[in-house]
Structure formats: C-alpha cells, structure tokens
Backbone as CSV, one residue per row, in Angstrom:
resi,resn,N_x,N_y,N_z,CA_x,CA_y,CA_z,C_x,C_y,C_z
1,MET,110.959,-68.669,-87.931,111.651,-68.503,-88.770,110.500,-67.564,-89.606
2,ARG,111.266,-66.465,-90.277,110.205,-65.381,-91.132,109.639,-65.972,-92.200
3,SER,108.497,-65.550,-92.261,107.706,-65.614,-93.468,108.081,-64.762,-94.265
4,LEU,107.794,-65.531,-95.757,108.223,-64.968,-97.147,107.022,-63.533,-97.535
5,ASN,107.873,-62.597,-97.696,106.913,-61.428,-97.712,106.253,-61.415,-99.741
6,PRO,105.342,-61.883,-100.263,104.880,-62.330,-101.442,104.843,-60.608,-102.308
7,THR,104.638,-59.807,-101.378,104.309,-58.281,-101.935,106.211,-58.119,-102.576
8,ALA,106.880,-58.127,-101.368,107.991,-57.751,-101.689,108.966,-58.764,-103.052
9,LEU,108.957,-60.031,-102.761,108.825,-60.948,-103.628,108.386,-61.090,-105.114
10,GLY,106.928,-60.522,-104.976,106.526,-60.110,-106.225,106.791,-59.103,-106.941
11,ALA,107.473,-57.498,-106.246,107.830,-56.476,-106.998,109.374,-56.742,-107.554
12,LEU,110.132,-57.787,-106.763,111.460,-58.040,-107.054,111.198,-59.000,-108.561
13,LEU,110.603,-60.083,-108.110,110.664,-60.768,-109.670,110.279,-60.005,-110.830
14,ALA,109.156,-58.964,-110.468,108.711,-58.410,-111.616,109.780,-57.066,-112.021
15,ALA,110.412,-56.688,-111.416,111.715,-55.600,-111.546,112.757,-56.306,-112.643
16,ILE,113.223,-57.196,-111.983,114.100,-58.651,-112.303,113.655,-59.152,-114.161
17,GLY,111.794,-59.067,-114.183,111.605,-60.026,-115.473,111.925,-58.531,-116.443
18,VAL,111.617,-57.013,-115.936,111.034,-56.296,-116.749,113.010,-55.924,-117.104
19,ALA,113.781,-55.845,-116.295,115.257,-56.037,-116.547,115.692,-56.550,-117.730
20,LEU,115.125,-58.375,-117.341,115.447,-59.174,-118.374,114.996,-58.870,-119.768
21,GLY,113.664,-58.824,-119.473,112.698,-58.562,-120.895,113.578,-57.382,-121.605
22,ALA,114.073,-56.136,-121.366,114.660,-55.086,-122.148,115.662,-55.706,-122.677
23,PHE,116.923,-56.612,-121.942,118.011,-56.903,-121.934,118.145,-58.163,-123.073
24,GLY,116.614,-58.603,-123.453,116.463,-59.828,-124.185,116.284,-58.654,-125.602
25,ALA,115.471,-58.167,-125.836,114.681,-57.380,-126.462,115.856,-56.458,-127.328
26,HIS,116.755,-55.867,-126.494,117.659,-55.238,-127.074,119.201,-55.734,-127.314
27,ALA,119.728,-56.115,-126.170,121.231,-56.835,-126.381,121.040,-58.388,-127.056
28,LEU,120.116,-59.233,-126.735,120.113,-60.644,-127.418,119.607,-61.069,-128.788
29,ARG,119.018,-59.619,-129.256,117.904,-59.804,-130.596,118.853,-60.452,-131.494
30,GLU,120.063,-59.562,-131.858,121.004,-59.811,-132.615,121.723,-60.982,-132.388
31,ARG,122.022,-61.211,-131.266,123.026,-62.541,-130.503,122.146,-63.874,-130.572
32,LEU,121.283,-64.111,-130.481,120.600,-65.097,-129.976,119.488,-66.045,-131.522
33,ASP,119.694,-66.944,-131.817,118.825,-67.611,-132.774,117.586,-67.196,-132.254
34,PRO,116.636,-67.097,-133.608,115.004,-66.981,-132.969,114.482,-68.120,-132.011
35,GLY,114.779,-69.265,-132.225,114.631,-70.034,-131.223,114.699,-70.216,-129.836
36,ALA,116.042,-69.634,-129.478,116.557,-69.015,-128.135,115.975,-68.190,-127.694
37,LEU,115.619,-66.708,-128.467,114.877,-65.810,-127.828,113.354,-65.962,-127.875
38,VAL,113.198,-66.879,-128.674,111.771,-67.138,-127.759,111.546,-67.882,-126.710
39,ASN,112.302,-68.865,-126.650,112.921,-69.697,-124.883,112.774,-68.298,-123.555
40,PHE,114.017,-67.856,-124.189,113.785,-66.345,-123.345,113.080,-65.651,-122.890
41,GLU,112.021,-65.168,-124.079,111.131,-64.435,-123.946,109.662,-65.092,-122.917
42,THR,109.830,-66.371,-123.002,108.995,-67.251,-122.652,109.066,-67.379,-120.777
43,GLY,110.685,-67.512,-120.897,111.057,-66.955,-119.511,110.720,-66.116,-119.136
44,VAL,110.888,-65.130,-119.364,110.301,-63.693,-119.167,108.738,-63.263,-118.430
45,ARG,108.065,-63.709,-119.825,107.078,-63.884,-119.648,106.544,-64.361,-118.399
46,TYR,106.712,-65.366,-118.202,106.227,-66.636,-117.012,106.939,-65.850,-115.254
47,GLN,107.710,-65.412,-115.711,108.665,-64.984,-114.732,107.579,-63.533,-114.122
48,MET,107.221,-62.876,-115.066,105.682,-61.610,-114.603,104.827,-62.224,-114.537
49,TYR,104.282,-63.749,-114.541,103.120,-64.007,-114.330,103.145,-64.516,-112.806
50,ALA,103.916,-65.151,-112.273,104.423,-65.548,-111.162,104.463,-64.105,-110.353
51,ALA,105.322,-63.479,-110.594,105.568,-62.196,-110.102,103.798,-61.102,-109.989
52,LEU,103.228,-61.317,-111.043,101.911,-60.376,-110.454,101.166,-61.547,-110.035
53,ALA,101.216,-62.632,-109.847,100.342,-63.500,-108.737,100.770,-63.426,-107.486
54,LEU,102.523,-62.835,-107.226,102.698,-62.906,-105.903,102.259,-61.190,-105.152
55,LEU,102.320,-60.501,-106.009,101.935,-58.983,-105.727,100.221,-59.399,-105.337
56,ALA,99.805,-59.943,-106.193,98.021,-60.473,-105.680,97.816,-61.183,-104.068
57,LEU,98.651,-61.910,-104.079,99.076,-62.379,-102.936,98.849,-62.060,-101.723
58,GLY,99.925,-60.705,-101.785,100.457,-60.085,-101.125,98.772,-59.262,-100.530
59,THR,98.196,-58.931,-100.958,96.657,-58.063,-100.574,96.256,-58.806,-99.634
60,ARG,96.585,-60.484,-99.559,95.730,-61.256,-98.813,96.831,-61.851,-97.515
61,PRO,95.905,-62.407,-96.293,96.465,-62.789,-94.743,97.342,-64.199,-95.727
62,GLY,98.112,-64.810,-94.843,98.398,-66.123,-95.305,98.903,-66.298,-97.068
63,GLY,99.023,-67.717,-97.097,99.690,-67.664,-98.642,101.045,-68.296,-98.561
64,ARG,101.423,-68.168,-97.302,103.140,-69.187,-97.812,103.250,-70.232,-98.090
65,ARG,102.204,-71.043,-98.254,102.572,-72.073,-99.246,102.813,-71.950,-100.990
66,ALA,101.525,-70.557,-101.098,101.466,-69.989,-102.787,102.659,-69.581,-102.368
67,THR,102.824,-68.887,-101.952,104.235,-67.877,-102.646,105.088,-69.050,-102.144
68,GLY,105.538,-69.862,-101.685,107.071,-70.611,-101.896,106.676,-71.428,-102.974
69,LEU,105.858,-71.927,-103.855,105.761,-73.103,-104.749,105.950,-71.959,-105.833
70,LEU,104.948,-70.641,-105.855,105.142,-69.987,-107.109,106.934,-69.369,-107.007
71,LEU,107.322,-68.675,-105.931,108.883,-68.638,-106.494,109.861,-69.801,-106.813
72,ALA,109.570,-70.460,-106.283,110.746,-71.804,-106.836,110.110,-72.376,-107.813
73,GLY,108.801,-72.026,-108.259,108.629,-72.396,-109.492,109.203,-71.348,-110.829
74,ALA,108.858,-69.838,-110.508,109.410,-69.066,-111.235,110.740,-68.964,-111.642
75,VAL,111.439,-69.357,-109.911,113.010,-69.162,-110.519,113.725,-70.541,-111.598
76,ILE,113.081,-71.979,-111.345,112.958,-73.060,-111.553,113.104,-73.010,-113.236
77,PHE,111.715,-72.359,-113.666,110.895,-72.067,-114.845,111.655,-71.611,-115.885
78,SER,111.678,-70.108,-115.407,112.444,-69.387,-116.058,113.822,-69.765,-116.157
79,GLY,114.188,-69.560,-114.773,115.965,-69.866,-114.826,116.560,-70.624,-115.763
80,THR,115.736,-71.953,-115.773,116.362,-72.810,-117.165,115.899,-72.633,-118.367
81,LEU,114.800,-71.575,-118.052,115.020,-71.230,-119.833,115.945,-70.331,-120.290
82,TYR,116.284,-68.804,-119.451,117.718,-68.239,-119.289,118.679,-68.873,-119.786
83,VAL,119.271,-69.947,-118.715,120.418,-70.451,-119.399,119.896,-71.371,-120.051
84,LEU,118.980,-72.235,-120.515,119.107,-72.378,-121.534,119.154,-72.040,-123.043
85,SER,118.773,-70.861,-123.020,118.944,-69.752,-124.112,120.267,-69.259,-124.223
86,LEU,120.923,-69.099,-123.418,122.217,-68.240,-123.229,123.229,-69.432,-123.578
87,THR,122.972,-70.686,-122.902,124.235,-71.231,-123.609,123.824,-72.586,-124.247
88,GLY,122.635,-72.806,-124.784,122.299,-74.030,-124.956,122.558,-75.025,-125.032
89,GLN,122.532,-75.577,-123.428,122.670,-76.888,-122.710,121.135,-77.281,-122.807
90,ARG,120.825,-78.146,-123.821,119.676,-78.483,-123.657,119.058,-79.670,-123.166
91,TRP,119.769,-80.419,-122.423,119.543,-81.020,-121.014,118.773,-79.975,-119.879
92,LEU,118.563,-78.611,-120.183,117.855,-78.265,-119.260,116.451,-78.023,-119.568
93,GLY,116.235,-78.487,-120.829,114.863,-78.585,-121.026,114.070,-79.856,-120.130
94,ALA,115.126,-80.901,-119.757,114.415,-81.681,-118.884,114.213,-81.567,-117.571
95,VAL,114.762,-79.956,-116.704,114.628,-79.276,-115.525,113.535,-78.465,-115.471
96,THR,113.092,-77.458,-116.619,112.179,-76.700,-117.223,111.103,-77.183,-116.840
97,PRO,109.908,-78.302,-116.980,108.751,-78.764,-116.467,108.764,-78.733,-115.412
98,VAL,109.519,-79.231,-113.834,109.865,-79.147,-113.002,108.955,-77.709,-112.290
99,GLY,109.695,-76.947,-112.667,109.215,-75.449,-112.417,107.811,-75.327,-112.850
100,GLY,107.872,-75.952,-114.516,105.900,-75.597,-114.355,105.201,-76.007,-113.666
101,ALA,105.599,-77.556,-112.930,104.430,-77.965,-112.193,104.499,-77.249,-110.625
102,LEU,105.617,-76.631,-110.456,105.587,-75.992,-109.479,104.874,-74.667,-109.306
103,LEU,105.050,-73.704,-110.657,104.084,-72.732,-110.678,102.419,-73.438,-110.854
104,ILE,102.248,-74.504,-111.586,101.019,-74.779,-111.521,100.506,-74.824,-109.967
105,ALA,101.018,-75.893,-109.336,100.672,-76.338,-108.102,100.526,-74.929,-107.220
106,GLY,101.472,-73.999,-107.212,101.480,-72.547,-106.687,99.975,-71.615,-107.302
107,PHE,99.559,-71.781,-108.461,98.128,-71.475,-108.773,96.796,-71.947,-108.020
108,LEU,97.172,-73.569,-107.937,96.514,-74.429,-107.156,95.644,-74.184,-105.608
109,VAL,97.022,-74.298,-105.495,97.169,-73.750,-104.215,96.449,-72.617,-103.592
110,ALA,96.807,-71.238,-104.353,96.295,-69.798,-103.941,94.940,-69.990,-104.419
111,ALA,95.039,-70.902,-105.512,92.868,-70.727,-105.251,92.059,-71.826,-104.670
112,LEU,92.800,-72.675,-103.888,92.002,-73.556,-102.674,92.377,-72.725,-101.320
113,ASP,93.069,-71.597,-101.250,93.189,-70.712,-100.243,92.485,-70.017,-99.811
114,ALA,92.252,-69.167,-101.311,91.151,-67.996,-101.628,89.687,-68.248,-101.541
115,ARG,89.265,-69.625,-101.863,88.325,-70.512,-101.807,87.665,-70.623,-100.071
116,GLY,88.953,-70.982,-99.193,88.702,-71.107,-97.942,88.470,-69.729,-97.145
117,LYS,88.565,-68.357,-97.577,88.579,-67.898,-96.773,86.894,-66.739,-97.019
C-alpha cells in the first residue's frame, strides 16, 4: 500500500482551507446567520491547523499513523461543521466531536513519535 504523503496532504488541505475561508468571508457572510458563519469559520480554522501539522510532519520520516488521524479528523470535524453551517442539519453536531477526538489523537501520536526520534 502506498504511504500517505503528509506534505502533499497538508498543502492540499491548506489550499482548500484558504478557498473555503474566502468563500465564507465573501459569499456566505450575507447568506448565513452569525452562528452558522462562526461554525463555518471554526471548520476552516481547524482544517488549517491540521494542514499546518501535516506540512510539519512531512519534514520528518514516518508519521503515517499521525497523518491518517489528522486527515480523518480534519475531514470529519471541519466537514461536519461546513455541512451543518450550510444546511442547518443539527444532528451533525453529534458527529463533529468524533473528528475533534481524531485530531487530538493525531497530535498526541505525532508528539509521541517525535519524542522517540
């Protein structure tokens, strides 16, 4: 199986994050209520945190476990916030913490891996 490339994934997540941030600031500001816009912006912010972490992981060998956890966490956490903001589907709020837990796990695994090197 081909290894996940954290640098490529981080750069892609960052590019998408910038695009979604601009979309939120310009196209959604007048369309969403303030609470939904805050949720959307939170999704962008945490997506960028994960993107930057992946870029940093790309400078070190290994890190596949952390890469997978951070990617899954960003997709689930930020993705559910985007869909929640745009559709109002409140049930997604129950799924968002799963993504948050994956992000936390990814950062902890990255810390443990870095400590051992």
